[in-house]
N, C-alpha and C positions, 0 to 999 in steps of 0.2 A: 504494499499500500503505499501512496506518495507520502510525504509529510504535509501535516496539515496547513491549508493555505487561508489566510484571513479572509472570510466570505465577504465581508462587508455588506451583509444582507441582514434582515430581521429574523433570526432564526427563532423558531420556537419548538418546544414549549419553555427553555430556560436561557435562551440565548447564550448556550456555551456552545462553542464551534466543535469540541473534542466529543459530544454527545449529539448535537444536531443536525450535524452532518458529516459526510465521510467521501474520501476520492478512493475509487476502487479500481486497479488495474485489470484488463481482461484479455485473454489472448485472443479471444474471439471479437472482441469490438474492432470494428474498421472505421468508427468514427465517434467522438465523443456525445455523451447521451445522459441526460438528466432524470432523476426520478424522484417525485416527491411522494412519500409515503402517507397513508390517512393519518399516521401518528405525527408527523410535522418533521420527519427526518428525510432530509435532503442527500441522496447519493448521485455523484458524479460518476458514470462509467467511462472508461478512458482506455484506449490502445495502449500497447507497452511503451514505454520509453516516451511517453509525452511528457512536454515541459510544464514546469510549474506557471511558466507565462503564458503558454496556450491554455492552460485550465482557467486561469485568473480572467482572461479575455473573454473565453467561451462564458463563464458565469455572469461577467458583465453584459454580454450581448442579451442574455435571458433572464436578466434581473424581473423586469416585469411578470414574466411568465410565472417566476417561483415565487416571487411575491404572490401573485393571484392564488396560486394552489396552496401556499401558506395559509393564506386567508380563509380559504375554504376548508382546508383543515382545522384551522381554531373553530369556525362557525359548527362544526360537524364534531367536536371534541366527543370523546367517550368520557363519562362523568367517573372521576376517581373511584376506586373501590377497594375495599380492603384486601390484604393479602397475608396470609394465604385465603381463598375465598371461603366462605362458609356454605355456599351453594353455588352449583353449576345446573345452567339450564340447555338441555339440548332440545330447542323447541321444535326442530324439523322432525324427530321423531318421538315427541310427546314426553321427554326423559327429563327427570327433575332429580338431580343427585346432592345428597347433604353431604360436607366434606366432614369428615371425622380425622381430628388429630390423634393419630394412635401413640405417638411418641416414640423412643427408641435412639440409639446410638447408631444404627447402619445407616448406611445411603437411603436416601427417601425412594420409595416405592410406593405407588398408588393402586390399588385395587378394591374391589366391588366386595364387600364381606355381607350385604345383604340386599334385596331389593331397594334402591334408589340410595344406598348409602356408600360413599365411597371412601375408603381409609387410606390416610397418609401415614405409612409406617416408617420413622425415621426421624432424624433431628431437622425439626419443621423450621428452625431458625435460620438455616442455609437458604435463602431465597433463590438460589441458582439451582440449588438441587429441587425443590420444589418446583420451580416452573420446569424444569427437565422431567420429572415423574409426572406432572401435569400435561405435558404434551406427548409423551409416550402412550398415556393412557387414551387420551384425545385420538392418536393415530390408530390405535386398535378399535377403538369404537368407530370410527370413520370406516375403517376397512371393512368392520363388519356389517353396519349398516347402509353405507354408499352404493358399495357393488352392487348388493341383493337389491336396491332401491332403483338402480340403473337398469339392472337385468328386466326387474318389473316392468319399468316403463318403456322398454324396448321392446318388450314381448306386447304390450298394448297397442305401440304404433307400427308394429310389424318392420322393425329397421333391426338390422344386425351391425354389430361393430366387432373389433377384434380383441380387445382387451380393456383393461381400466386400470387407471393409476392412482392412488390417491397422496395428495402432496399437501404442504401447507406454504401457500404463496401469499406474498404481502399485497400483491396488485391485481390477481387474475383468480375469478371464481372456477373457472374451467376452460377446456379447449380439448379440440378434436385434431389430430395428425392426419396425414392424407393416406396413412397406412392403417386407419381406424381404431387408433389408440385414443381413449376419451380420457383427459386427466380433469380429476375432481379435485377441490380444494376442501380439505377437511372441516375448515370454518363454515361449510355450508350447513353442519349441525346446529348453528346458533342460529339459523334464519327461521322463518314459518314455513310449515310444510308446502305451501302453495309455491312460495318464492323458491324451494329448493327442486319442486317437480318443475318449475319453469326451466329452472338453469338444466336440468336433464334434458329437457323436451330441446332446448336450444342446442346442444351439445349433439345429441342424436339425431337433429335435423342436419347438421353440418357433415353428417358421413353422406349427406346426398347432395350437400349443395355447401362447397367450401369458401363460401361468402358471405354476405348479407345484401343480398339480392331481393327483388321483389319476390322472386319465386321461393327463395329461403322463407321470408318473413310470412308468406302467405301459408308456407306448410306450417311454419309455428303457430300461425291462428288455428289453423283446423286442429290441433292438439291442445291448444291453450290459448281461449279468446281473450284471456285479460292480460297479455303477454306485455301490453306497452306499459300498464300500472306496475306488473310484477317487476320487469326489467328496472324501472324507476326505484322501486323498493329493494332492489338487489345491489343499486350503485350506492345506495345510502347504508347497505348491511354490514360495512365494517363498524358501525356503531354498537351492534349487537356482538361483537367479538370482543371477549374479555382480554384486558391489557397483558395478562399472562401469556397469552397464546404468542406473543412476538416480543417476549422480553422484558416488557416495561411492567412493573409493579404498581 
């Protein structure tokens, strides 16, 4: 990673360049790119051996765009919540989990000990371990729930796909490759059932239309008549995702 550059930008949430933004070198990058995450974090992706001067000029040229994105992040910020959480709501599948701090000195592990009760066994004072344990548990739940949901939706639609991959992405809810692999964001579990189904329909239609043409949206509408409203709700869906999912406590 390149040394931090004075951003000269109104960073959010804490005006701390060390935490509010980062420059990341990528072997695959062919040009400079900026990502502004819903948390307010700014990441500049650059090709290898990009000079500090080039990065600074690039940031300067995109100042207005970055400030606009940061302003949107502030307006839609998630309300701070206690950590570790006392409850976890997986709305997409109607699950509500009460988090029980079981204690102990071993590395933290999260596991269901009864219906609706998730135990965090280990030293819960170590926030990093707790986040890692909760993310591992979320990944297991996502694999167990989203895969079958996609299969059911595909069967109802009469659509075929090759395989499903479950990920934890900061900026995308799902994607469909030209080879028929559908990737789903595990954070879909925090959305409503209707929003989750819309995203499944959206990606399954991409197996037939690898674009967002009129034909694509017409087929989406045949399977999900409220797709416009649900798409707008999904765009704001990051507010439903607990901060521990991406590292903020």
